[in-house]
N, C-alpha and C positions, 0 to 999 in steps of 0.2 A: 516473263520474269516475275519473281515474287514481289519485288518492289513496286511493280505496276498494279498489284492487287490490293494495295493498302486502302483502307477506308479513310477518306478525307472529308472533313466538314467543308461546307460552302464558305463560311466566314470564320474569322479568327475567334479564339476563345475569349471569354469575358476578361480574364486576367491580362492577357496580352494586349487586348484592345485598350484596357484601362491604362496600362503602362506604356502604350505605344511601342510595343515590341513586335518583331516579326514572328508570326505564329506558323508553325509547321502544319497545323490543322489535323494531326492524326487523331483518330477516334480509338479508344476512349479518352486519351490524354495526349497533349502535344509534348514535344521534346523538352521545351523550356519548363513547363509545369512539372513534368516528370523529374527533371534535373533538380528543381528547387523543392520537390516534395510537397507541393501544394495542390489543392483540388483543382481540377480542370473542368470548367463548365462551358457549354456551348448554348447559345440562344436557341429556343425552340424553332425548328424550321431550317436551321443551318446545317444539320447533319444530312449528308447525302453519300450513300455508299457507292464508291467507285466500282465495286464488284457487287452486282445484285445478289449473289449468293451469300455475301457476308452480312446482308442487312438483318437477317434473323439473329445474328450474334450481337448486334448493336443494342437492340431493345426488344423486349418480349412482345408477342403479338397480342397486345391488350388494347382495346379500344378506349378512346377518351383518356389519355394519360393525364394524371393530375398536374395542375400548375400550382406550384408552391409559392405562397407569399413569403418573401424573405425580408426581414427587417434590417434596414441599414441605419447608418448614422442619422439619416434625415428623419427617420421615424421617431427618434428620441429627442428631437430639437423642436422647441416651440417657436412659432413665428412672432415677430414683433406685433402683428395686428391681431393675434389670437392667443389665448391661453391653452388652446387645445393642441396636442401633438399633431404634427403633420402626418398624413397617411403614409404608411410604409410603401416603398417602391416594390413593385412586383417583378421578381426576376424569374422568368419561366424556366422551371427545371422539372424534368420527369421524376416523379416521386415513386420510387419502387419500394419504399419502406413498408407499406401495407403488404405487398406481395412477399417480402422477405420474412415477415412475422406470421402472416396468415397461411402461407404454403411455401416453406423453405425448399422443399423438394422441387416444386415447379420453378421456383426462382433459380435454382441451380440448373435445372433442365433447360431453361431458356437462356442461360448465360447472361442474365441481366447484370447491370452494374449499378451499384448504389452511388449516385453522384452527390457528393456533399455540396451544399449551396455555398455560394460566395457571398459573404456579408462583411460589413464594416462595423466594428464595435462602436457603440455610443461613446461620446467624448469623455464621459466620466470614467469609463473603463480604459479607453485608449490612452488617455493622458497618464493614468497610473502605470500602464504597461510600458509607455514610452520612457518613464523615469527609470525603469530598470536598466542598469548598465552592467558592464562586464564585472564590475566590482561585486555587485549582488550575486551574480552567477558564480564567481570565484569563491565568495564566502560560502555559498550554498554547497559547492562541491568539497569544501574543506570542513564542513560541519555535518549537515543532515545526510549528505551522500556517503559519509564514512560508515554509518550504521544502517541506512536504508537506501542502498544504491539502486535506484529504479530508473534513473534518467541517464541515457548515454551521453557521455561528455562529447564524443566525436560528433554525434548527430546534432546536439543542441548548439554547440559552437559553430557548426557548419550553417545551421539555420540563422544564427545571429550575425553571421558574416554578410548576409544578404542585406540590401537596403531596408530601412525601416518600413517603407510603404509596401514591401513585398512580404511582410511578416503575416503569417496566418493568424486568425483570431484565436485558435486554440493554443498556439504558441504564446501569444500575448497573455492569455489566461494563465498559462503555466508560469510565466514570469511574474505575474501578480502574486500567485501563491508562493513562489520562491521568496519574493519580498516579504510576504507574511511571516516567514521564518527568519530571514536575515535582518529585517528592520526591528523585529521584536528583541533582538540581542541588545539593542541600544535603548529599549523602552524601559522606563522606570515603573510602568504599570501594565505588565503583561496580563491578559492578552491585549493586543492592539485592536481595539474594538472597531474602529472606523475602517481600517484596512481589511479586517476580517469580514465585515459586512459587505464591503465592495467585492471581495473575492467570492463570497457566496453568491452575490447578485450576478456577477459576471459569469460564474459557472452555470447558473440557471439560464442566463441569456444564451450562452453558446449552446447549451443542450436543447433549449426550445427551438433553436434555429436548425436543429437536425444535423449538427456537426459532431459526429461521433468518431473518436480517434483515440489513440494511445495517449496523446497529450491531454485530452479531456479527462481520462481516467487517472493519469498521473497527477493532474491538478486536484482532482477530487480526493485522491489519497493524501496529498499534502495538506489539504484542508482538514481531512479526518485526523491526521496525525496532530495537527495544531489543536483540534478540539480535544483529543485524548490528553495531550500534554497539559492542557489548561483546564481540564475537568469541565468542559462545556457539554453538559449532559442535559437532556437526552440526545442532543444533536450528534454527539460522537457515535453513540450506539446506532442511531438511524443512518448516519452518513456511511458507516462501514457496510451496512446492508445495501446502501445505494451503490457503493463501489462494486459489490458483488453483482448487482443487477446489470450494471454497465458492462462488467467483464463477461457475463453470460450473453448479453446482447451482442457484444462485439465478437465473441467466440473464442477468447484467449484461454478459457478454462479447459478446452479440449480441441486442439488444433486438428486432430485427425477426423473427428466425427461431427462436431458441432458446426452449424452454418457459420461461415466466416463473413463478417461484414467488411473487413478491411482487405486490401489487396495483398497478394502474397509478398512476404518480406523479400527485399532485394539483397539482403546481406545477412551474414550470421550475427552481426552486431544488432541488427534490428530485431531478429528473431529472439535473441537473448533478452533484449529489452522487454519484449512482450511477456516472456516467461517470468522475468523478475517482477514485473508489475502484478501478475496474478499471485505470485508467492507473497508479495507485500499485502495483498488483500487478505490472504489467509492469516498472516502474522498479526495484523491489526484486529481482525475479527476474533481470533482466539484470545488476544490480550484483553479486549473489552469485556470478555466473559469470565475473566479470572475472579472478579468480585461479585458477579451475578450468576451464580451457578444455576443449573436446571433450566437454562434457556437454550433453545435450538440455535445452532450456528447458522450463519447466513449462507454458507456454501459447504459442500462436501469436502472431506479430506482428499488430498491428492492420491492418485493411484500409485501402487508400488513402482510402476514402470515410468513414472514422470521423472524428468530430469531436474537435478538440483542446479543452482546457478554455477556458471563457470568461474574460474579464478577472477577476482575483481580487477587486478592489475592488467591482465590480458584483455579483459573486456573494455576497460577504459582506453586501452591503446589500439583496440580494433583487431587484436590478434586471436588466432584460434587456440583453443586449449581443450584438454580432456574434460568431458562432462560426465558425471556419475549419476545413474538413476538412484532414486530414493531407496529402492529395495536392497541394494548392495552397499549403501553408504554407511551402514552400521559398522562396517569394518574399520576399526580405529586406525589402521595403518594407512588408509587412503587419505591423501591430502585434500582437505576441503577448505574453501575460502571462508572468511568470517561470516559473510551473509549466508553462505550455505549452512554453516553451523546454526545460525539463527533459524533457518527454515527447518532444520532437523529438530531443534528444540521446540519450535512451534508445533511441529507435527506430534511430538510426544506430549506436549501440553494439551493438544486437542484430544489425544487418546485418553489422557487422565480425566479431562472434563467430561468426556462421554462416559467413561467408566463411573465417575461419581454420580452421574444422572441416571445410570442404568439401574432399573428396579425390576426388570423382567428376566434377566439371565439367572441361571442356577447359581447357588452360593459357591459351589465348588469351582465353577468356571470363573466367577468374579474374583475369588481369592487367588486362583492361579494366574489370572490376568494381572491382578495387583502386584503379585510377586515378580512377574515378568517385567512389568512397567518399572518397578523399583530398580531391578538390575540394569535395565537398559538406560534409565535416566542416570544412574550412578556412573555407568561406563561412559556415557556422553559427557557428563560433567567432569569426570577425570581427564578425558581427552582434551576438553577445552582448557582445563587448568594447565595441562602439560604444554599445549600450544601457546598459552599466554606466557609461560616461563620461557619458551623458546624465542618468542618475539622480543621479550625484554632482554634476553641474553645475546641476541644477534645484532641489535641496533642500540645506538647511544641515545635512547629516548625512553624516559620513564613512563610515558603515556602510550607506548606502542601497542599495548593490548586493548586499547579502548574499543576498537571495532568488535571485539568478542564479548563486550559487556552485556549486550542484549541477549545473546545466546545463554550466557551464564545466568542472567536474571530469570529467563524463561524456564530454565532447568530448575532453579530454586523454587519458583512459583509452583511448578508442577509437582515437585516432591513435597512441598509444604501442603498443597491441597490433598495429595494422596494420603499423607500421614494423618492429617487432621480428620480424614474420613474414617480411619480405622483405629485411632488411638483411644477413643472412648468406648468402652465395652457396653455402656448403657445404651448406645445407639443401635446395638445389635438386637434383632428379634429373637424371641425365646427359642424358636426352632432352629436357630443358626448357631447357638452357643456351643454345641458339641462338635462343630466342624473343626477338624484338626488344622487345616490350612488357615482358617479364620483366626484361630488362636495364635498361630505362628505370625500371621500378618499383623495382628494387634500388638504382639510383643515387639516386632520390628518397628512398628509405627511409633510406639511409646519412646523407644530409644532413638529412633531415627528423627523424630521431631526435634529433639534437643540437638542432635548433630547438625541437622540442616539449618536450624535457627542460629547455631553458632557459626556455621559457614556463611550465612548472610551477615552476621555481625562482623566477621572478618572482611567480607566483601564491602560492607559499608565503610570500614576504615580505609580500604583501598580506594573507594570512590572519593573519600575526603582528601586523601593524598593526591589523587589525580587532579581534583579541582584546585588544590593549592599550587599545583605545578602548571596551571594554565590549561587544563584539559576540558574546561566547561564548554568551550565552543563545540567540541566533538562528543559531548556527553549525550547519551540516549535517555529520553524520558521514560522509556519502558523498564527502567530499573526500579521505579517507585513502588510498584505493586508488591514485589517480594520484600522490600524494606518494610512496608506497612504490615505484611503478614507476619514477619519475624518479630517486629516490635510488639504486635498484639499478643503473640505467644509469650514473650517475656513478661509483659504486664500480667498476663494470666498466671504465669508461674509465680510472680510476685504475690498476687492475691492468694494463691493456694498455699504457698510455703512461707511467705514473709521474707524470702531471701533478698538481701539488698544487692547481691551481685546481678541478679536478674533485672532489677530495676535500673542498675547502672548501664547494663547493656541496652535496655530499651531506650534509655535517655540518649545514649550514644547514637543509636540508629535514628532517633527523632531529630537529633542535631544535624545529621547528614541530610535528612529530608528537608530541614529548614534551609540548609545551604542550597539544595536543589530548588527550593521554593523561591529563591531569588530570580529564577528563570522561568519556572513552570508553576502554574497555579495548582495543578493536581497534587504536587508535593505539599503545598500549604494546606490543601483540603485534607490530605491524609494526616497531617500533624493535628489539625483541628479535631478530627475524629478521635485520634489517640488521646488527646487532652480531654475530650468531653464524654467518652463512652464509658459506661460501667461494664468492665470486663468480667465481672463475677458470673455473668450468665451467658457469655458468648459461646462457650464450648459445651454447654450442657445439652 
């Protein structure tokens, strides 16, 4: 019988022994660990294959497997008789990480398993994670999750329903980063520096312990978002690059070809969560490059056959839904969820930023590409505007279109950047001035810059109205860049023409940034730049 050929360990796994639970002893993971979604570790020497033919599938034929030191809570506590930290306990675990990175093909050939070590967080981290209650999680899902939905409600609530002592360290880390956002809502001095420092330190501790998971990447993304929102630079720029490296290491950037560090997803909800996490890496990476052009991205653009996120409501409820690939999603009649629109807008922003940095392509090609980008961005912006009106018309909620604000802002930033590149003829080289498409693009850019700046002005008034209606909780910090870009344009128009209407619009946008600055330091930094920079030479 097939059941008689199972591979069983001699002794119970570490987690079951610690919790004094009956262990089924299956290799590579017992039933209880599999059910709770936690790493399953067996002490060295406890694995014994009931079927000798299966032994080659349990571990590769490598001599002298590494024994990994795993730091536990004991290693971070000093004894009363000494000021030196106690030595970390050693939990013997076969370390296949070197093989995974040095020769991923052989790793797959041997069917090796990356066993994540079992650790206990030091008390300074564990106590913070323990303070996180359902209220923090509920606030998170009603705020950050509305514009950056990367954490599955079903999976997180299921994990939190388990006893506190069964909580994985990467889940505890995620809860700390959730607190970083929810507790800052009540802070009169954002950013919350103490909690931010603890979150960074805990993230580093979990990573050093070789616990690589979606929870680790989600926590790193939330730290990065916090740094972006509060203008903590260069940390934000470096952190988004680190998110990319984690994603590449785990393999979520390419499920089909890249070596996969994690086990195969057990549900469509889990697979969708991984897809959304990688999209979030791209969104944040492109956003941090809006103000710093001519820098390489941390990761490549997604391929045309990559799937967009499914409908947010269906995902939150664990239901299946139609998923569209990026290649056909430009069809404006196809219904896309708000986060999907954010991903589309981010993809177009990426193409614009690449276009601006391109100095090798032929001028005819660049001009044709610029014209195509303009048309595509305008079509997407119009689609998003129509969907916003539909949302407001179908529900009795004047803030119902808030989840679309990030996509709107990214479209505005992309068009502003594109027009600013072409509106000044002085920036063109002499041998390019006769290009017919270049002249057309410059003409469109000059008029288009005023049009899109006015669109951002109207958008800022909408933002102000939403904040007055109590929408600040669900407001996205990723609107700040386009507000700053448009306000800068209006100040430049004022200096060039002396028109007071331009100055009035600039001041209106600045006032909205000041409102947003009550929550995010990045908005306050933008206001400070607008107040202190001489704009007479910005666009020359």
